[in-house]
N, C-alpha and C positions, 0 to 999 in steps of 0.2 A: 102527094096524093097516092092513094093505093091503086093497084091494078086489079082488073077483074079476075076473080077467082083466088086472090091472095088474102090472107087474114089482115084485118085492120089493125091499127096501132093498139097495143095492149101488152099486158104481162103474160109471158108464156115460159114454158120450160124449154131452155135452149138445148137440152140433151147433153150438156157438158158439165155444168156446175150442179152439184148435188144439193138438194133441199133449198135451192135458190131459183127465183124466177127473174127473167131479164126483160127489159122493155123493148118491144119491137115497134118501130116508128112507122110501119107500113111498107118500108123499103129495105131496111137493114137493122141488125141488132145494134143496140147502144150500150154504153158502159153502165147504165143504171140498173141496179139489182135490188132485190128485196127478198127476205125469207118467205117461204110458202106460208100463207095465213092458215090458221087452224080453227078459227071460230066462225065468223059470219061471212067470210069471203068464199063464195062458191065458184067452182071452176066450170065454165061453160065451153062447149066446143067452138072452135073458130068459125066465124061466119064468112061467107063468100060474098063477092060483089062489092060494089062501092056503097058508101053511105053518105048521109047529109052531115056536114060539119056542124057541130054544136057551137054554143056561144063561146066556149073556151078552146076551141080548135080541135076537139076530138071528134072524129067522124062517127056517124051512126053505126057503121060497121064495127068500129072498135067497141062501142057500147054494147052491141048485140053479140059480137063475136069473141070478145075477151071478157074475163071477169075483172071487175073493178069494185072498189069499196062501195057499199050501199050508202051513198050520200046524195044530197039533193042536186048537186051539179057534178060535172065531169071532173076527173082528177088527172093531174099530170105528174111526171117524175119530178122529184124535188119538193113536192108538197107533203106535209105530214099526213099520214094515213089515219083517218078517224077509226078508233077502236070501239067496239060495242060496249055499252055501259052495263055493268053487272046488275043483276036483278035484286041482289040482297043489299045494295047500297054500299058495299065495300069497294075499295080501289085495288084492282089486281096489280101484281108486281110488274106485268108487262106494259101497264099503262103509264109508267113513269116517264116524264118529259125527256126527250132526246136532245143532245147538243146540236145535232145536224139532222137534215132531212134524209130520206132514203137515198143512199148512194152519193150524197153530197160530200165533196172534199175528200173522196177516197175512204170515208169512214161510214160504216153501216149504222143503222138505227140503234143497235145494241152496243156501239162504241168500239167494235172491232174493225180492223182494216178490211175494206171490201176487196175480195179477190179480183186479180186482174183477169179480164176475159181472155180465154184461150191459154192461160198459164197452166202448164201440166201439174197435176197433183203430185205430192210427194209419194214415192213408191212405198208400199207396205211390205216389209220383209218379215216373214214368219220367224218368231223367236227373238226379234229385236224390239224392245219397247220403244214407243214414240219418244221424241226428244222432250226433256223436261219431266218425265215420269220418274218419280223417286219412291223409295219405300219398298215394301214387299213385292208390289206389282212389277217393279223394274227388274228384279232378278228372278221372277217366278218362271218356272218351266212346267209344261204339262205333265201331270202325274206327280209333281213334287209338292210336299206340304208347304203351306204358307208360312208356318213358324218353325223354328228350330233349324238344325243344320240341313243342308241340301247336298246330295251327292254330286260330285263333279268329275270330269275327266272321262277317259275311255277305259275299256277293259284292260286290266293290268297285264303286262307282259309276263311270260312264264318265268323269267329270271328273277323278277321282283317278288313273285309269289314264292319261289323256292327260298329266297333270302329271308322273307318274313316267316316262313315255316321253320327254317333252321333257328332263327332267333327265338321263336316260341318254344321249340323243343329244348334249347339250351337253358332258357329261363326256368321252365317248368321242371326239367330233370335235374337241376342243380342239387336240391336236397337229397334226391335219390342217389346221385353219384357220390355226394359227400358221405352218406350213410354207408354205401358199399365200400368206399375207401377206408372208412373207420373200422368196419367189420373185418376187412382184409388185414389191416395193420395190427389188429389186436388178437389175432389168432394165436392159439397156444399149441405147442408141439406135444405130440403124444404118439402112441403106437396103436395099430389096428389089431384085429384078432389074429392076424398072421405074424405079428411082431414087426411089421414094417412101420417106419416113422411117417406120421401124417400130421397135418395142421388142421385143427378144428376151431371154428369161430366160438368166441366166448359168449356167455349170455348177455353181457353188456353190449358187445358188438352187434348181436342180433337185434337187441332192443333199439339201438340207434339206427340200424338198417331199416327196421320196420317203421320207425317214426319218419324216416326220410321218404319211404315209399308212400306213407299216408299223406304227408305234406305235398308230395308231388301230385297225388290224386286231387287234393283240394285245389291246388294251383291250376291244374288242368281245367277243372270245372269252372273256377272263377274266370280264368283267362279266355277259354274257348267257348263257354256256354253263356256266362253272365255278361261279360264285357262285350264279346263279339255279337251276342244275340240282341242285347239292348242298345248298344251304341255303334255296332258295325265294325269295331276295331279290337283285335287282340293286342297284346303288348308288342309283338313283332310287327303287326300291320301298322300300328301307330308310329313305330320308329321308321318304317320304310315309306309310309304314306299311302296305305291301301285301305279300302273299305269293302265290307261284304254287305250287299243289299239284296232285297228281293227283286227278282227279274220283272215282276209285274207292278209292284208297289213302289220301287225305288226307295224303300225305307229299310231299316234293319230287320233281320229275319225274325227276331224274337227268340227267346231262350229255347223253346221246344225245337224249332227248325234248325237252330244252330247246333243243338245236341244231335239231331238226326243226321245233319250234314257231316259232323265230325265222326260219328260212329260209322257212317256209310263210306268212309275212306277206305275200308277194306275192299270195296268194289273197285277202287282205282287200281288195286294191285292185281286184278284178274282181268285178262291174262297178261303176264309179262309187264306189269306196271303201265299198261296202256292208258288207263284213266289219268294217271299223273302227267303223261306226255301229251294228252289230247289238247291242252291249251296252246301247244305250238302251232297247230293248224286249224283249230276250231274257229268258227265265225265269231263267237262271243268269248273265246278263250276260257271255256268252262271245262272242269274235270267231270267225271261221271257223277261224283257226289254232288257237284254243283247243279247238274241237270236234275238229279233226283229231288233236291231241295228247292229247285227254281231260284237259284242264287247267282249273283254276279259279283265278281271281285273287281273293283274299280281303283284306278290310281288317281289321287287328287292332283289337281293342277297347283303347282307351287311357284 
């Protein structure tokens, strides 16, 4: 029996389990639970005082102080809950017959295990997907695109950046160096106006040197502007495992900003090459040109 001033038996929010109501027998909480109804079940404030027991053992305080299904007689835990009939004659999906009653046998009406009362909920850790989640949502991070590659790792160390830059320069400058060596080795001996012997490059040597310089310029544009702007990696960065991405978008800079960033390297040399050394102590390991282009250089996790 209930005490004066206490709510009568009925379904209430226990304040612990979310979106679930628990049966209160007038003295204590029970293990019977049910989802919060969304259609015809109305939630009324708990009544106070004692009530008169009905024919099925539910007190009048329970009927008045708790919400129950709108049926002709009182309802107890374990009984199937009558659902309102649709007005258009169709059978809603939630009206399918259940294998067990509400809370019976540790299984809810929807066939999922009923949660144990008082059991702590699994902690939610930001950035870690729930167990069982697969596909793009499992590896998605805020600000990263759902499709295509996603940047990973931390800002690259200064040494890795220097190594990638040296590899880029070696690859791009190879045609230029080859042309210079050819022009040097094909020089012809002659004398100047004062009669002193000198070496002068031949026309063939100058043509080869000019072609090497032109190929170097094309390779620079393809490597540093096209590849790095559209994919985030030049040849040197691909070998070392670095990526250049936008500081705000976490995606490749695009060809225009890749071009601006590379041309802005002249700022890194002023004064005393301080911009090239800034990644040694900067928070995001950015050079001055990185800051101007809002770029980050990340090292992939391998």
